[in-house]
N, C-alpha and C positions, 0 to 999 in steps of 0.2 A: 504494500500500500504506500503510495506516495503521499506526502503531507506537506502542503505549501504553507507559506508564511504570509504575514502582512507584506505588502509590496516593498521591495527594497528601494525603489526609485520614484514611485508615484503614489500619492495619497489615494486611498480607496474612498469612494462615496460612502456616506453614512448608511448603515443598514436600514434606518427608518425611512429611507427613500424607496425601499422595496416593499412588495406585498408579502408579508410574512404572517399569515394567520396562525394562531396558536393551536397546535394539535391537541386533541382530547387525550385523556389518560389511556395508557397502554393496558390492554387485557393481559393477565398473567399467562405466559406461554413458556413451555420448555423448549430448549434449543431455538432461541429467538434472537434475531439481530435487530429487532424493532424497525422493520422496513416501513411501518406506518399503517399496514392493513388492519392490525388489531385495534388501532385507534379510530377506525372508520365507523360509519353508521351500522355496518354489519360485520363485526369482528369474527363471526363464524366463517367468513370467507377464507380465513387463514387455512382452514382444513383442505381447501382445494387450490390454494395459491402458493403455499410455502414450499420453498426449495428443500427444507429440512424435514418434510413429512413424507411425501410420496411424489418425487419429481418424475416427470415424463418428458425428457428432453426430445426423444424422437418425434412425439406428437407436436410439440411446440416448434421444433425446427421446421417441420412440414408447414405449419401454420404461418410462420414468420418468413421463412426463406424459400418455401416451395419444395423443399426436399430435406432429407436427413443428411447428417455428415457422412461422407464416404471415406472410410479408412484407406482406400486405395487411391484417393485423389489428393495429391500434394501432401500438405501437412494437416489435413482435416482431422485425422485421428487425434492430433494434439490440440488443435486450436478451434475446431468446430467449422461449420460451413463458411466458406468465403469465396468471393469472386476474384479478389486481387489483394496482394499484400505490398506494402511500401515501407521504405525508410523515408521519413518525412521531417520537414521543418518549415515553419513560416519564414519567408524571405526577410520579413521585417518582424523580429521578435516583439511580442507584446510586453510592455513594462509590467513587472509584477507577476508574470506567468511562471508556472513551475518549470516549464521547458521553454517553448517558443510561443505557446498560446493556441495550439491547434483546436483543442476542445472548445475553448472560449470562442474562437473565430467561427467554428461551425455553427454554434448556437446563435451568435450575433448575426451571422449572415442570414439565417432563417428569419430572424426578427426584422432585419433591415429590408428584406425582400417581401415581407408581409406573408410569408409562407405559413407562419404559425402566429397565434395570438399571444402566446406566453411560453417561457422556458421554465420548467420545474427543475430546480437544482438546489445546492446548498451554498450559504454564505457564511462568513465568519461571524460568530457571536460578538456583540458589542463589548462584552466584558471579558472575552477570551478569544483571540484570533485563531486559536487552534480548534475551537469547538464548533461543529457544524450546526447550522440552523436552516431548515427547509424554507425556501422562498420561491415566489413566482416573479419572474423578471419579464417585463413587458416592453421595455425600451432598450434598443441596442446598446446605447452608451452605458447602461447600468450593468452590462455584462462584466465591466471592469471590476465591479464589486465582488464578483464570485470567482475570479480567476483562481485556478488551482483546486485542490481538494483539502479537506480537513481530516483530522484523525479523531474518530469517535463515532458513535451511533447516531443516526439522524432519521427520524420517522418521515422520510421523504414522501411516501405515497399517501400519507394522511392528508396531503394538500390536493389530492385528485378531486375529492368532492367539493372543496371550496373553489377549485378552478372551474369545475363544471357549473357551480352555482353562479359564478361571475359571468357566465356566458362564453367562456373560452371553449372552442370546439376543435381547434387545431393546436396541438400541444407538442413541444419538444421536451424530452426528459433526459437529463444527464444523471446516470446512476451506476452503482456498482452491481455485481452479478445477482446477489440475493434480492435486491430491489427490482432489477430488470426481470428476473424470473417471475416474481409475483405480478408485476405489471403485465407481462405477456399472458400469464395464466388467466387474468381477468379482463384482458383487452376487449374481448368481444362483447362484454356486458357493461363496459364503462361508458359507452355512449359518445366517445369522441369521433369526429369526422376523420381526423388523421393524427397519427402519432409518429414522431421522429425520435428514435432512441439512440442516443450517443452513450456508449458504454466505456467504462474504464476498467482495466483489470484490477482485481483485488485478491489478496491472499489472506493476510492476517490483520485484523482490526482489533481495537481494544477501546477501553473507555478513555475519554480525554484526560481524566485524572491519572490513569495509568501511564498515559503518554507523557504527562508532565514528570512523572517519576523516572521514566526512561531518559528524558532530557537531562534530569539531574545527575544521572549516572554518566552522561557523556560530557558534561561541562560543569565547571564550578560556578558558572553564572548562567544557569538555564533560562533565566528571564530575558537574557539578551539574545537568545537564539531566534532568528527570524526566518529560517529556512532549513528544511531537512529533506534529503533525497537519498533513497537507496538506488544506487547506480549499477548499470550493467557491467561496469569495470571492477566489481567486487569491492567497492568503497561506498561509504556513506558520506555525503557532503553536508557540512554544516555551514551556515552563514550567520554572521552576528551583526548586531547594531554597530555601525561604524565602518562596515565593509570587510571585516576580517573573514577569511574562509578557512575551513579545516576539512581534511579528508581523513577518514578513519577506515582502515581495512576491515572487511567483514570479520576476519579472524580475531580482531581485537575488540569487537563489540562485547559489552558485558551481558551477553544473553543468559549465561549461567547464574547471574545475580538477580534475574527477574523471578517473581513468584510463579509457581506452577500454573496458576489460573490467569496469568497475564493476558494470554490469548485464549478466548473462550473455546469450548468444544465445537461450536458452530464453525468458527473460522478454521480450526484445525481439521474439519471434516468437509470443507467446501469442495464441491466437485466441478466448479465452473470458474477457474482462475481467469480465463480469457474473455468472459462475458459474451458467450456464444450466441445469445438471443438478441443482442443489440443489432441495429442496422449497420453501425460502424463502430469499431473498437479502436480506441486510441490509448496506447500505453508506451512503455519504454523497453520492455524485455528484449525484443528482437531488433532494436534500433541502433545498436553499436554507437552509443553516444548521441544519437538523435532519437526521434520518436518512431514508433512502430504503429502503422495503421492497417487495419484489416477491414476492407470493404466487403460486407456480407450479402447485400442484396441491392435491388434497384434504388431503394430509398437511401441507402448508404452512399451509392454512387452519385445520386442527385446532390446529397449534402457536400461531398468532396468536390464535385464539379462547381458548386457555388463559390468555392474559394478561388477559382480561376488560377491566374498566374501568381497569386499571393503565396502559394504553397509550393515548395520544391520537393519533388518525388524522385526516388531512385530505388533500385532493387536492393532488398535486404541481403546481407551477407550471412555466412555461417562458417564457423571454424571450431576446431577442438572436438573432443569426444566426451560424451556425458556419462557413459555407463559406470565408470569408477566413482564419479561424484555422487550419482544417484544411489549406488550400492552403499557407499559410506554413510550417506544421509539416512538410509533405511536402517542400517545397523545402529546408529545413534538414536534414532527415533524409537526403535524397539526397546533399547535399553532404558530410555527415559520413560516410555509408557509402562515398563515393568518396574519402575521405581529405582532403577540402578543409576549410579552416577555416570555422566557422559565421559567418554574417553577424551581427555584433553591433550592437545598438542603441546609439547614442551615449549616454554617461552622462547628459548633460543631459536626454535625452528619457525616460529610464526612469521617473523619478518621475511624469511627466505621464501616460504610458501606464499605469503602475501604478495611478494614481488612476482612470483611465477604465475599465479592464478590469472591475472589479466592478460598474460602473454601466451599461456599454454592451455588454460582451462576453456570450457565451452564459451563461445562468443556468438553474438548475433542470434540467428534462429536456433542454433544449437543450445544457447543459453536459455532461450524460451522453452524449448523442448525439455530441458533439464528441470526447470522449475515446475512445469506441468506434470512431469512424471513424479517428482518429489511430492507434489500435492496429492496425486492419486494414491501413492503409497501411504502418505500420512493419514488420509481419510480412512483407509482400511485398517491400519494399525490402531488408531485411536478409537474407532467404533468397536473393534473387537475387544478392546479393553473396557470401554466405558458404557457402550450401548449396543451390545451384540444383537439384541432383538430387532434393532432398527436397520441392520445391514441390508436385509433383503428388500426393503422399501426405499432406502436412501441412496444406494450405490448404483448408478446407471451402468449399462453394459460398457460404455466407452472407457470408464474408469478401470474396470477389470481388465480390459484389453491393454491398457497402458502399464498396469502393474504386473501382469503375468510374466514378462521376461525376467523379472526380479524375484520370481518364486512366490509371488502373492496371488494365489488363485482362490476362487470361492471354495469354502468348505461346506459341508452338508448344512443346509438351513440358512446359508448366508445369501442366497439369491432366490428371488421369487419369480423370476422370469428367465427367459432363455439367454442367460449371460455367459454361458459356458464357451 
């Protein structure tokens, strides 16, 4: 999960300029990321909308993209259905954007052209720039307020009913996978004339309070951190008030100092890292220092075309091999899930391996494949430990296919459909 900051060089408009209806209370749910449906007028819809209850990706892929993912077609086994993949950047980067502002520009273009009435997304809270607040943006210039993503849970879909009540019939939604799955599951009954869905990849979310604790482990002055990014070159980038920048190798992150529940079971068992039900996915994993764009259907192609010459596109690259990295991750995850301490690399070896990883480890699309296989394995391992009865309903066939080469195959009772 990428987490942006307040802008480094341009002031953000005030949140009170945006339409931010206050969501109702959340209904109590197990394995919930508070997408917002439980806060709606009919919270029972969670039963047919939630990714963590009984997901049906093949049916929704057919409904959204016109076909299911084809494991024999390109990289669809890893990333879901797509028409085209690009390495991408805005030719003129947007001030305050996490990368160059592709996601913001897509939504802004839809508003400017009058294609949509509003954009449903999240903005930074006025009292905490890291905390996400669901908002409806109706003016193109106000997209500057919501550049980037926050860290924390946001009941985004709770604003679907207020949007409809205001007469908005054509809506763009910027969301993470669990939000997009619920949106797609309910799309036919929501009553919007058109939906444009811009998806961002997501793996591990946590509460905003937990994120502040993480920042405190990274810096003696966490209140001065204005930007944090997990990069595909195996580093975390921090930026500070005053312009200072710092790179921390992944191997030197204080992950072992985090509490066991820092990342909830939902995020550790997510089966859709790449947001496969979006019309267009914008992330970083396959971008090799730029962004990675997957155009999934005609509506996604329409949005990308709306940026015209403002976006630079090139073919994504791929280098390195993932098998050893994934196998090592699985071994450590199994130890942690069993309550055993992780095998730690000697301190003297960390700088050496940290230097080698960006040069010899998986890069570009191979880096993206690595992370997707890791997430598939993590899902199986953690559900076997914590919620084995849910495995047959929560794990789609495409996840089992990704994990099988690493010895993770369904056991008796773990699959309720033809996932063999």
